[in-house]
PDB file with one MODEL, atoms N, CA, C and O in Angstrom:
MODEL        1
ATOM      1  N   MET A   1     -14.705   2.154  19.932  1.00  0.00           N
ATOM      2  CA  MET A   1     -15.454   0.881  20.078  1.00  0.00           C
ATOM      3  C   MET A   1     -14.589   0.016  19.104  1.00  0.00           C
ATOM      4  O   MET A   1     -14.473   0.185  17.890  1.00  0.00           O
ATOM      5  N   ASN A   2     -13.883  -1.145  20.042  1.00  0.00           N
ATOM      6  CA  ASN A   2     -13.195  -2.283  19.394  1.00  0.00           C
ATOM      7  C   ASN A   2     -14.015  -3.376  19.139  1.00  0.00           C
ATOM      8  O   ASN A   2     -14.985  -3.686  19.831  1.00  0.00           O
ATOM      9  N   LYS A   3     -13.525  -4.111  17.888  1.00  0.00           N
ATOM     10  CA  LYS A   3     -14.287  -5.551  17.756  1.00  0.00           C
ATOM     11  C   LYS A   3     -13.116  -6.497  17.192  1.00  0.00           C
ATOM     12  O   LYS A   3     -12.192  -5.920  16.619  1.00  0.00           O
ATOM     13  N   ILE A   4     -13.073  -7.755  17.289  1.00  0.00           N
ATOM     14  CA  ILE A   4     -12.327  -8.662  17.271  1.00  0.00           C
ATOM     15  C   ILE A   4     -12.909  -9.398  15.751  1.00  0.00           C
ATOM     16  O   ILE A   4     -14.005  -9.870  15.447  1.00  0.00           O
ATOM     17  N   LYS A   5     -11.466  -9.223  14.902  1.00  0.00           N
ATOM     18  CA  LYS A   5     -11.922  -9.690  13.381  1.00  0.00           C
ATOM     19  C   LYS A   5     -11.227 -11.172  13.353  1.00  0.00           C
ATOM     20  O   LYS A   5     -10.127 -11.300  13.890  1.00  0.00           O
ATOM     21  N   GLU A   6     -11.831 -12.236  12.762  1.00  0.00           N
ATOM     22  CA  GLU A   6     -11.350 -13.446  12.844  1.00  0.00           C
ATOM     23  C   GLU A   6     -10.332 -13.696  11.499  1.00  0.00           C
ATOM     24  O   GLU A   6     -10.917 -13.508  10.432  1.00  0.00           O
ATOM     25  N   LEU A   7      -9.094 -14.038  11.398  1.00  0.00           N
ATOM     26  CA  LEU A   7      -8.339 -14.214  10.446  1.00  0.00           C
ATOM     27  C   LEU A   7      -8.410 -15.750  10.000  1.00  0.00           C
ATOM     28  O   LEU A   7      -9.084 -16.635  10.528  1.00  0.00           O
ATOM     29  N   GLU A   8      -7.510 -15.857   8.846  1.00  0.00           N
ATOM     30  CA  GLU A   8      -7.154 -17.388   8.578  1.00  0.00           C
ATOM     31  C   GLU A   8      -6.764 -18.157   9.637  1.00  0.00           C
ATOM     32  O   GLU A   8      -6.140 -17.630  10.558  1.00  0.00           O
ATOM     33  N   GLY A   9      -7.051 -19.395   9.652  1.00  0.00           N
ATOM     34  CA  GLY A   9      -6.437 -20.209  10.851  1.00  0.00           C
ATOM     35  C   GLY A   9      -7.029 -19.792  11.947  1.00  0.00           C
ATOM     36  O   GLY A   9      -6.234 -20.028  12.856  1.00  0.00           O
ATOM     37  N   GLY A  10      -8.109 -19.239  12.432  1.00  0.00           N
ATOM     38  CA  GLY A  10      -8.754 -19.118  13.341  1.00  0.00           C
ATOM     39  C   GLY A  10      -8.091 -17.919  14.229  1.00  0.00           C
ATOM     40  O   GLY A  10      -8.687 -17.624  15.265  1.00  0.00           O
ATOM     41  N   LYS A  11      -6.925 -17.222  13.902  1.00  0.00           N
ATOM     42  CA  LYS A  11      -6.572 -16.153  14.402  1.00  0.00           C
ATOM     43  C   LYS A  11      -7.307 -15.104  14.553  1.00  0.00           C
ATOM     44  O   LYS A  11      -8.110 -14.855  13.654  1.00  0.00           O
ATOM     45  N   LYS A  12      -7.238 -14.294  15.619  1.00  0.00           N
ATOM     46  CA  LYS A  12      -8.099 -13.299  15.859  1.00  0.00           C
ATOM     47  C   LYS A  12      -7.200 -11.849  15.955  1.00  0.00           C
ATOM     48  O   LYS A  12      -6.061 -11.911  16.418  1.00  0.00           O
ATOM     49  N   MET A  13      -7.737 -10.593  15.516  1.00  0.00           N
ATOM     50  CA  MET A  13      -7.071  -9.502  15.320  1.00  0.00           C
ATOM     51  C   MET A  13      -8.100  -8.221  15.653  1.00  0.00           C
ATOM     52  O   MET A  13      -9.078  -7.895  14.980  1.00  0.00           O
ATOM     53  N   GLU A  14      -7.687  -7.688  16.681  1.00  0.00           N
ATOM     54  CA  GLU A  14      -8.506  -6.370  17.213  1.00  0.00           C
ATOM     55  C   GLU A  14      -8.619  -5.113  16.090  1.00  0.00           C
ATOM     56  O   GLU A  14      -7.751  -4.629  15.363  1.00  0.00           O
ATOM     57  N   GLU A  15      -9.743  -4.857  16.218  1.00  0.00           N
ATOM     58  CA  GLU A  15      -9.884  -3.457  15.102  1.00  0.00           C
ATOM     59  C   GLU A  15     -10.462  -2.430  16.089  1.00  0.00           C
ATOM     60  O   GLU A  15     -11.053  -2.679  17.140  1.00  0.00           O
ATOM     61  N   GLU A  16     -10.164  -1.165  15.526  1.00  0.00           N
ATOM     62  CA  GLU A  16     -10.460  -0.057  16.420  1.00  0.00           C
ATOM     63  C   GLU A  16     -11.481   0.784  15.402  1.00  0.00           C
ATOM     64  O   GLU A  16     -11.134   1.064  14.255  1.00  0.00           O
ATOM     65  N   ARG A  17     -12.652   1.117  15.898  1.00  0.00           N
ATOM     66  CA  ARG A  17     -13.391   1.922  15.254  1.00  0.00           C
ATOM     67  C   ARG A  17     -13.361   3.555  15.312  1.00  0.00           C
ATOM     68  O   ARG A  17     -13.854   4.074  16.313  1.00  0.00           O
ATOM     69  N   ALA A  18     -12.915   4.234  14.489  1.00  0.00           N
ATOM     70  CA  ALA A  18     -12.675   5.990  14.713  1.00  0.00           C
ATOM     71  C   ALA A  18     -13.287   6.407  13.499  1.00  0.00           C
ATOM     72  O   ALA A  18     -13.040   5.988  12.368  1.00  0.00           O
ATOM     73  N   ASN A  19     -14.336   7.509  13.936  1.00  0.00           N
ATOM     74  CA  ASN A  19     -14.760   8.353  12.770  1.00  0.00           C
ATOM     75  C   ASN A  19     -15.354   7.164  11.598  1.00  0.00           C
ATOM     76  O   ASN A  19     -14.996   7.348  10.435  1.00  0.00           O
ATOM     77  N   GLY A  20     -16.130   6.122  11.854  1.00  0.00           N
ATOM     78  CA  GLY A  20     -16.643   5.412  11.097  1.00  0.00           C
ATOM     79  C   GLY A  20     -15.618   4.770  10.053  1.00  0.00           C
ATOM     80  O   GLY A  20     -15.995   4.561   8.900  1.00  0.00           O
ATOM     81  N   LEU A  21     -14.534   4.510  10.395  1.00  0.00           N
ATOM     82  CA  LEU A  21     -13.522   3.756   9.905  1.00  0.00           C
ATOM     83  C   LEU A  21     -13.261   2.595  10.966  1.00  0.00           C
ATOM     84  O   LEU A  21     -13.189   2.674  12.193  1.00  0.00           O
ATOM     85  N   TYR A  22     -13.147   1.545  10.161  1.00  0.00           N
ATOM     86  CA  TYR A  22     -12.318   0.404  11.058  1.00  0.00           C
ATOM     87  C   TYR A  22     -11.126   0.187  10.812  1.00  0.00           C
ATOM     88  O   TYR A  22     -10.875  -0.303   9.711  1.00  0.00           O
ATOM     89  N   TRP A  23     -10.038   0.470  11.724  1.00  0.00           N
ATOM     90  CA  TRP A  23      -8.576   0.567  11.529  1.00  0.00           C
ATOM     91  C   TRP A  23      -8.052  -0.762  12.246  1.00  0.00           C
ATOM     92  O   TRP A  23      -7.987  -1.062  13.438  1.00  0.00           O
ATOM     93  N   GLU A  24      -7.688  -1.474  11.035  1.00  0.00           N
ATOM     94  CA  GLU A  24      -7.142  -3.083  11.730  1.00  0.00           C
ATOM     95  C   GLU A  24      -5.585  -2.715  11.825  1.00  0.00           C
ATOM     96  O   GLU A  24      -4.975  -2.092  10.956  1.00  0.00           O
ATOM     97  N   GLU A  25      -5.081  -3.164  12.929  1.00  0.00           N
ATOM     98  CA  GLU A  25      -3.627  -3.172  13.111  1.00  0.00           C
ATOM     99  C   GLU A  25      -2.923  -4.347  12.032  1.00  0.00           C
ATOM    100  O   GLU A  25      -3.263  -5.525  11.924  1.00  0.00           O
ATOM    101  N   ILE A  26      -1.999  -3.735  11.394  1.00  0.00           N
ATOM    102  CA  ILE A  26      -1.304  -4.582  10.521  1.00  0.00           C
ATOM    103  C   ILE A  26       0.055  -4.957  11.411  1.00  0.00           C
ATOM    104  O   ILE A  26       1.039  -4.222  11.504  1.00  0.00           O
ATOM    105  N   ARG A  27      -0.114  -6.340  12.083  1.00  0.00           N
ATOM    106  CA  ARG A  27       1.069  -6.473  12.919  1.00  0.00           C
ATOM    107  C   ARG A  27       2.505  -7.001  12.185  1.00  0.00           C
ATOM    108  O   ARG A  27       2.481  -7.859  11.303  1.00  0.00           O
ATOM    109  N   GLN A  28       3.586  -6.459  12.601  1.00  0.00           N
ATOM    110  CA  GLN A  28       4.882  -6.973  12.019  1.00  0.00           C
ATOM    111  C   GLN A  28       5.643  -7.166  13.059  1.00  0.00           C
ATOM    112  O   GLN A  28       5.547  -6.644  14.170  1.00  0.00           O
ATOM    113  N   THR A  29       6.654  -8.180  12.549  1.00  0.00           N
ATOM    114  CA  THR A  29       7.786  -8.374  13.774  1.00  0.00           C
ATOM    115  C   THR A  29       9.177  -8.318  13.002  1.00  0.00           C
ATOM    116  O   THR A  29       9.437  -9.214  12.199  1.00  0.00           O
ATOM    117  N   VAL A  30      10.051  -7.308  13.224  1.00  0.00           N
ATOM    118  CA  VAL A  30      11.414  -7.245  12.926  1.00  0.00           C
ATOM    119  C   VAL A  30      12.065  -7.279  14.166  1.00  0.00           C
ATOM    120  O   VAL A  30      11.652  -6.757  15.202  1.00  0.00           O
ATOM    121  N   ALA A  31      13.211  -7.983  14.000  1.00  0.00           N
ATOM    122  CA  ALA A  31      14.224  -8.258  15.304  1.00  0.00           C
ATOM    123  C   ALA A  31      15.081  -7.208  15.004  1.00  0.00           C
ATOM    124  O   ALA A  31      15.275  -6.766  13.872  1.00  0.00           O
ATOM    125  N   GLY A  32      15.712  -6.723  16.273  1.00  0.00           N
ATOM    126  CA  GLY A  32      16.469  -5.641  16.497  1.00  0.00           C
ATOM    127  C   GLY A  32      16.547  -4.337  16.126  1.00  0.00           C
ATOM    128  O   GLY A  32      17.568  -3.650  16.115  1.00  0.00           O
ATOM    129  N   LEU A  33      15.166  -3.925  15.746  1.00  0.00           N
ATOM    130  CA  LEU A  33      15.057  -2.330  15.689  1.00  0.00           C
ATOM    131  C   LEU A  33      14.223  -1.826  16.645  1.00  0.00           C
ATOM    132  O   LEU A  33      13.133  -2.321  16.934  1.00  0.00           O
ATOM    133  N   SER A  34      14.767  -0.729  17.207  1.00  0.00           N
ATOM    134  CA  SER A  34      14.358  -0.035  18.388  1.00  0.00           C
ATOM    135  C   SER A  34      13.314   0.533  18.127  1.00  0.00           C
ATOM    136  O   SER A  34      12.403   0.309  18.924  1.00  0.00           O
ATOM    137  N   ALA A  35      12.984   1.540  16.866  1.00  0.00           N
ATOM    138  CA  ALA A  35      11.948   2.453  16.670  1.00  0.00           C
ATOM    139  C   ALA A  35      11.389   1.871  15.210  1.00  0.00           C
ATOM    140  O   ALA A  35      11.762   2.323  14.127  1.00  0.00           O
ATOM    141  N   PHE A  36      10.423   0.785  15.374  1.00  0.00           N
ATOM    142  CA  PHE A  36       9.614   0.323  14.229  1.00  0.00           C
ATOM    143  C   PHE A  36       8.251   1.042  14.404  1.00  0.00           C
ATOM    144  O   PHE A  36       7.718   1.113  15.512  1.00  0.00           O
ATOM    145  N   PRO A  37       7.664   1.605  13.216  1.00  0.00           N
ATOM    146  CA  PRO A  37       6.606   2.006  13.154  1.00  0.00           C
ATOM    147  C   PRO A  37       5.300   0.950  13.396  1.00  0.00           C
ATOM    148  O   PRO A  37       5.426  -0.259  13.199  1.00  0.00           O
ATOM    149  N   GLU A  38       4.189   1.486  13.792  1.00  0.00           N
ATOM    150  CA  GLU A  38       3.069   0.700  13.735  1.00  0.00           C
ATOM    151  C   GLU A  38       2.436   1.220  12.606  1.00  0.00           C
ATOM    152  O   GLU A  38       2.541   2.376  12.195  1.00  0.00           O
ATOM    153  N   HIS A  39       1.701   0.221  12.071  1.00  0.00           N
ATOM    154  CA  HIS A  39       0.660   0.009  10.649  1.00  0.00           C
ATOM    155  C   HIS A  39      -0.617  -0.194  11.195  1.00  0.00           C
ATOM    156  O   HIS A  39      -0.833  -0.853  12.212  1.00  0.00           O
ATOM    157  N   TYR A  40      -1.600   0.469  10.403  1.00  0.00           N
ATOM    158  CA  TYR A  40      -2.820  -0.023  10.367  1.00  0.00           C
ATOM    159  C   TYR A  40      -3.589   0.281   8.909  1.00  0.00           C
ATOM    160  O   TYR A  40      -3.160   1.030   8.032  1.00  0.00           O
ATOM    161  N   ARG A  41      -4.486  -0.273   8.883  1.00  0.00           N
ATOM    162  CA  ARG A  41      -5.219  -0.278   7.438  1.00  0.00           C
ATOM    163  C   ARG A  41      -7.044   0.060   7.716  1.00  0.00           C
ATOM    164  O   ARG A  41      -7.638  -0.507   8.632  1.00  0.00           O
ATOM    165  N   ALA A  42      -7.524   0.735   7.073  1.00  0.00           N
ATOM    166  CA  ALA A  42      -9.238   0.728   7.067  1.00  0.00           C
ATOM    167  C   ALA A  42      -9.497   0.601   5.380  1.00  0.00           C
ATOM    168  O   ALA A  42      -8.807   1.034   4.457  1.00  0.00           O
ATOM    169  N   GLU A  43     -10.508  -0.008   5.363  1.00  0.00           N
ATOM    170  CA  GLU A  43     -11.338  -0.377   4.203  1.00  0.00           C
ATOM    171  C   GLU A  43     -12.081   0.724   3.651  1.00  0.00           C
ATOM    172  O   GLU A  43     -13.011   1.075   4.377  1.00  0.00           O
ATOM    173  N   VAL A  44     -11.929   1.475   2.414  1.00  0.00           N
ATOM    174  CA  VAL A  44     -12.422   2.867   1.963  1.00  0.00           C
ATOM    175  C   VAL A  44     -12.767   2.254   0.444  1.00  0.00           C
ATOM    176  O   VAL A  44     -12.272   1.252  -0.071  1.00  0.00           O
ATOM    177  N   PRO A  45     -13.671   3.075  -0.061  1.00  0.00           N
ATOM    178  CA  PRO A  45     -14.107   2.848  -1.594  1.00  0.00           C
ATOM    179  C   PRO A  45     -12.851   2.529  -2.460  1.00  0.00           C
ATOM    180  O   PRO A  45     -11.842   3.225  -2.352  1.00  0.00           O
ATOM    181  N   GLY A  46     -12.902   1.708  -3.128  1.00  0.00           N
ATOM    182  CA  GLY A  46     -11.321   1.587  -4.160  1.00  0.00           C
ATOM    183  C   GLY A  46     -10.307   1.038  -3.294  1.00  0.00           C
ATOM    184  O   GLY A  46      -9.451   0.600  -4.062  1.00  0.00           O
ATOM    185  N   GLY A  47     -10.034   0.879  -2.396  1.00  0.00           N
ATOM    186  CA  GLY A  47      -9.143   0.153  -1.818  1.00  0.00           C
ATOM    187  C   GLY A  47      -8.990   0.330  -0.460  1.00  0.00           C
ATOM    188  O   GLY A  47     -10.033   0.220   0.184  1.00  0.00           O
ATOM    189  N   TRP A  48      -7.699   0.642   0.333  1.00  0.00           N
ATOM    190  CA  TRP A  48      -7.332   0.882   1.516  1.00  0.00           C
ATOM    191  C   TRP A  48      -6.802   2.177   2.003  1.00  0.00           C
ATOM    192  O   TRP A  48      -6.058   2.769   1.220  1.00  0.00           O
ATOM    193  N   LEU A  49      -7.051   2.741   3.177  1.00  0.00           N
ATOM    194  CA  LEU A  49      -6.044   3.696   3.586  1.00  0.00           C
ATOM    195  C   LEU A  49      -5.013   3.059   4.924  1.00  0.00           C
ATOM    196  O   LEU A  49      -5.436   2.426   5.892  1.00  0.00           O
ATOM    197  N   VAL A  50      -3.640   3.414   4.663  1.00  0.00           N
ATOM    198  CA  VAL A  50      -2.768   2.670   5.275  1.00  0.00           C
ATOM    199  C   VAL A  50      -2.131   3.924   6.362  1.00  0.00           C
ATOM    200  O   VAL A  50      -1.626   4.959   5.926  1.00  0.00           O
ATOM    201  N   LEU A  51      -2.225   3.700   7.410  1.00  0.00           N
ATOM    202  CA  LEU A  51      -1.740   4.543   8.504  1.00  0.00           C
ATOM    203  C   LEU A  51      -0.445   3.988   9.119  1.00  0.00           C
ATOM    204  O   LEU A  51      -0.299   2.808   9.436  1.00  0.00           O
ATOM    205  N   SER A  52       0.553   5.027   9.266  1.00  0.00           N
ATOM    206  CA  SER A  52       1.955   4.219   9.765  1.00  0.00           C
ATOM    207  C   SER A  52       2.253   5.661  10.917  1.00  0.00           C
ATOM    208  O   SER A  52       2.262   6.861  10.644  1.00  0.00           O
ATOM    209  N   VAL A  53       2.504   4.875  12.418  1.00  0.00           N
ATOM    210  CA  VAL A  53       2.855   5.839  13.156  1.00  0.00           C
ATOM    211  C   VAL A  53       4.264   5.282  13.947  1.00  0.00           C
ATOM    212  O   VAL A  53       4.477   4.078  14.090  1.00  0.00           O
ATOM    213  N   LEU A  54       4.992   6.112  14.332  1.00  0.00           N
ATOM    214  CA  LEU A  54       6.391   6.076  14.792  1.00  0.00           C
ATOM    215  C   LEU A  54       6.442   6.639  16.270  1.00  0.00           C
ATOM    216  O   LEU A  54       6.193   7.842  16.183  1.00  0.00           O
ATOM    217  N   HIS A  55       6.599   6.382  17.234  1.00  0.00           N
ATOM    218  CA  HIS A  55       6.823   6.384  18.545  1.00  0.00           C
ATOM    219  C   HIS A  55       8.278   6.440  18.778  1.00  0.00           C
ATOM    220  O   HIS A  55       8.971   5.435  18.621  1.00  0.00           O
ATOM    221  N   LEU A  56       8.859   7.773  19.212  1.00  0.00           N
ATOM    222  CA  LEU A  56      10.184   7.707  19.668  1.00  0.00           C
ATOM    223  C   LEU A  56      10.271   8.681  21.006  1.00  0.00           C
ATOM    224  O   LEU A  56       9.480   9.607  21.180  1.00  0.00           O
ATOM    225  N   SER A  57      11.290   8.365  21.886  1.00  0.00           N
ATOM    226  CA  SER A  57      11.455   9.204  23.173  1.00  0.00           C
ATOM    227  C   SER A  57      11.233  10.542  22.976  1.00  0.00           C
ATOM    228  O   SER A  57      10.420  11.156  23.666  1.00  0.00           O
ATOM    229  N   ASP A  58      11.978  11.139  21.960  1.00  0.00           N
ATOM    230  CA  ASP A  58      11.769  12.678  21.972  1.00  0.00           C
ATOM    231  C   ASP A  58      10.762  13.108  20.851  1.00  0.00           C
ATOM    232  O   ASP A  58      10.561  14.323  20.848  1.00  0.00           O
ATOM    233  N   ARG A  59      10.132  12.448  19.966  1.00  0.00           N
ATOM    234  CA  ARG A  59       9.311  12.935  19.021  1.00  0.00           C
ATOM    235  C   ARG A  59       8.447  11.718  18.451  1.00  0.00           C
ATOM    236  O   ARG A  59       8.639  10.534  18.727  1.00  0.00           O
ATOM    237  N   ALA A  60       7.462  12.226  17.605  1.00  0.00           N
ATOM    238  CA  ALA A  60       6.551  11.009  16.931  1.00  0.00           C
ATOM    239  C   ALA A  60       6.134  11.403  15.625  1.00  0.00           C
ATOM    240  O   ALA A  60       5.838  12.577  15.405  1.00  0.00           O
ATOM    241  N   GLY A  61       6.088  10.593  14.804  1.00  0.00           N
ATOM    242  CA  GLY A  61       5.839  10.857  13.342  1.00  0.00           C
ATOM    243  C   GLY A  61       4.520   9.728  12.858  1.00  0.00           C
ATOM    244  O   GLY A  61       4.361   8.538  13.128  1.00  0.00           O
ATOM    245  N   THR A  62       3.588  10.811  11.928  1.00  0.00           N
ATOM    246  CA  THR A  62       2.587   9.771  11.154  1.00  0.00           C
ATOM    247  C   THR A  62       2.687  10.079   9.874  1.00  0.00           C
ATOM    248  O   THR A  62       3.251  11.103   9.487  1.00  0.00           O
ATOM    249  N   GLY A  63       2.006   8.997   8.905  1.00  0.00           N
ATOM    250  CA  GLY A  63       1.984   9.136   7.772  1.00  0.00           C
ATOM    251  C   GLY A  63       0.837   8.129   7.237  1.00  0.00           C
ATOM    252  O   GLY A  63       0.557   7.020   7.690  1.00  0.00           O
ATOM    253  N   ILE A  64       0.227   8.844   6.107  1.00  0.00           N
ATOM    254  CA  ILE A  64      -0.804   7.963   5.600  1.00  0.00           C
ATOM    255  C   ILE A  64      -0.924   8.056   4.067  1.00  0.00           C
ATOM    256  O   ILE A  64      -0.670   9.067   3.411  1.00  0.00           O
ATOM    257  N   THR A  65      -1.362   6.816   3.556  1.00  0.00           N
ATOM    258  CA  THR A  65      -1.422   6.844   2.043  1.00  0.00           C
ATOM    259  C   THR A  65      -2.520   5.690   1.877  1.00  0.00           C
ATOM    260  O   THR A  65      -2.990   4.879   2.675  1.00  0.00           O
ATOM    261  N   PHE A  66      -2.751   5.956   0.446  1.00  0.00           N
ATOM    262  CA  PHE A  66      -3.935   5.314   0.089  1.00  0.00           C
ATOM    263  C   PHE A  66      -3.451   4.001  -1.117  1.00  0.00           C
ATOM    264  O   PHE A  66      -2.612   4.171  -2.001  1.00  0.00           O
ATOM    265  N   PHE A  67      -4.122   2.877  -0.898  1.00  0.00           N
ATOM    266  CA  PHE A  67      -3.434   1.740  -1.528  1.00  0.00           C
ATOM    267  C   PHE A  67      -4.498   1.221  -2.416  1.00  0.00           C
ATOM    268  O   PHE A  67      -5.417   0.630  -1.850  1.00  0.00           O
ATOM    269  N   PRO A  68      -4.540   1.329  -3.640  1.00  0.00           N
ATOM    270  CA  PRO A  68      -5.804   1.111  -4.475  1.00  0.00           C
ATOM    271  C   PRO A  68      -5.824  -0.621  -4.553  1.00  0.00           C
ATOM    272  O   PRO A  68      -4.856  -1.340  -4.801  1.00  0.00           O
ATOM    273  N   ASP A  69      -6.982  -0.974  -4.314  1.00  0.00           N
ATOM    274  CA  ASP A  69      -7.176  -2.449  -4.385  1.00  0.00           C
ATOM    275  C   ASP A  69      -8.889  -2.468  -4.354  1.00  0.00           C
ATOM    276  O   ASP A  69      -9.579  -2.628  -3.347  1.00  0.00           O
ATOM    277  N   PRO A  70      -9.370  -2.258  -5.755  1.00  0.00           N
ATOM    278  CA  PRO A  70     -10.726  -2.177  -5.857  1.00  0.00           C
ATOM    279  C   PRO A  70     -11.478  -3.308  -5.538  1.00  0.00           C
ATOM    280  O   PRO A  70     -12.693  -3.132  -5.436  1.00  0.00           O
ATOM    281  N   HIS A  71     -10.958  -4.613  -5.327  1.00  0.00           N
ATOM    282  CA  HIS A  71     -11.906  -5.515  -4.907  1.00  0.00           C
ATOM    283  C   HIS A  71     -11.478  -5.909  -3.404  1.00  0.00           C
ATOM    284  O   HIS A  71     -12.051  -6.943  -3.061  1.00  0.00           O
ATOM    285  N   HIS A  72     -10.785  -5.473  -2.589  1.00  0.00           N
ATOM    286  CA  HIS A  72     -10.248  -5.403  -1.303  1.00  0.00           C
ATOM    287  C   HIS A  72      -9.987  -6.747  -1.248  1.00  0.00           C
ATOM    288  O   HIS A  72     -10.600  -7.494  -0.485  1.00  0.00           O
ATOM    289  N   GLU A  73      -8.824  -7.243  -2.259  1.00  0.00           N
ATOM    290  CA  GLU A  73      -8.242  -8.647  -2.093  1.00  0.00           C
ATOM    291  C   GLU A  73      -7.100  -8.684  -1.269  1.00  0.00           C
ATOM    292  O   GLU A  73      -6.594  -9.796  -1.114  1.00  0.00           O
ATOM    293  N   TRP A  74      -6.672  -7.895  -0.807  1.00  0.00           N
ATOM    294  CA  TRP A  74      -5.460  -7.452   0.310  1.00  0.00           C
ATOM    295  C   TRP A  74      -5.796  -8.211   1.642  1.00  0.00           C
ATOM    296  O   TRP A  74      -6.618  -7.704   2.405  1.00  0.00           O
ATOM    297  N   THR A  75      -5.072  -9.655   2.018  1.00  0.00           N
ATOM    298  CA  THR A  75      -5.275 -10.249   3.331  1.00  0.00           C
ATOM    299  C   THR A  75      -4.048 -10.106   4.180  1.00  0.00           C
ATOM    300  O   THR A  75      -2.899  -9.918   3.782  1.00  0.00           O
ATOM    301  N   VAL A  76      -4.451 -10.219   5.348  1.00  0.00           N
ATOM    302  CA  VAL A  76      -3.418 -10.010   6.635  1.00  0.00           C
ATOM    303  C   VAL A  76      -3.625 -11.156   7.129  1.00  0.00           C
ATOM    304  O   VAL A  76      -4.774 -11.500   7.408  1.00  0.00           O
ATOM    305  N   LYS A  77      -2.245 -12.213   7.395  1.00  0.00           N
ATOM    306  CA  LYS A  77      -2.335 -13.200   7.923  1.00  0.00           C
ATOM    307  C   LYS A  77      -1.489 -12.969   9.359  1.00  0.00           C
ATOM    308  O   LYS A  77      -0.531 -12.196   9.367  1.00  0.00           O
ATOM    309  N   ALA A  78      -1.853 -13.600  10.427  1.00  0.00           N
ATOM    310  CA  ALA A  78      -1.312 -13.395  11.728  1.00  0.00           C
ATOM    311  C   ALA A  78       0.000 -14.306  11.830  1.00  0.00           C
ATOM    312  O   ALA A  78      -0.008 -15.457  11.395  1.00  0.00           O
ATOM    313  N   ASP A  79       1.012 -13.793  12.367  1.00  0.00           N
ATOM    314  CA  ASP A  79       2.239 -14.513  12.638  1.00  0.00           C
ATOM    315  C   ASP A  79       1.878 -15.585  13.561  1.00  0.00           C
ATOM    316  O   ASP A  79       1.121 -15.374  14.508  1.00  0.00           O
ATOM    317  N   ASP A  80       2.464 -16.886  13.286  1.00  0.00           N
ATOM    318  CA  ASP A  80       2.453 -17.735  14.432  1.00  0.00           C
ATOM    319  C   ASP A  80       3.177 -17.670  15.739  1.00  0.00           C
ATOM    320  O   ASP A  80       4.402 -17.562  15.699  1.00  0.00           O
ATOM    321  N   ASP A  81       2.498 -17.729  17.018  1.00  0.00           N
ATOM    322  CA  ASP A  81       3.040 -17.247  18.025  1.00  0.00           C
ATOM    323  C   ASP A  81       3.947 -18.554  18.697  1.00  0.00           C
ATOM    324  O   ASP A  81       4.606 -18.385  19.722  1.00  0.00           O
TER     325      ASP A  81
ENDMDL
END
């Protein structure tokens, strides 16, 4: 199930719900990189789970970490298009 989240300045970002968590894409733009990972975050008690996914032509990799933020103050701003 997907939902749309409104960000600062009226920008919208899609979130995907999986296993009771809302995984929000953290969009990044880096010029000149052919294999740049996708990043997502999910709000959990005491902070965020941050998921990285890298897709290559011959293999893929994932990693997950916990980012402590007890008051969930980490904000994500959308890039201007």
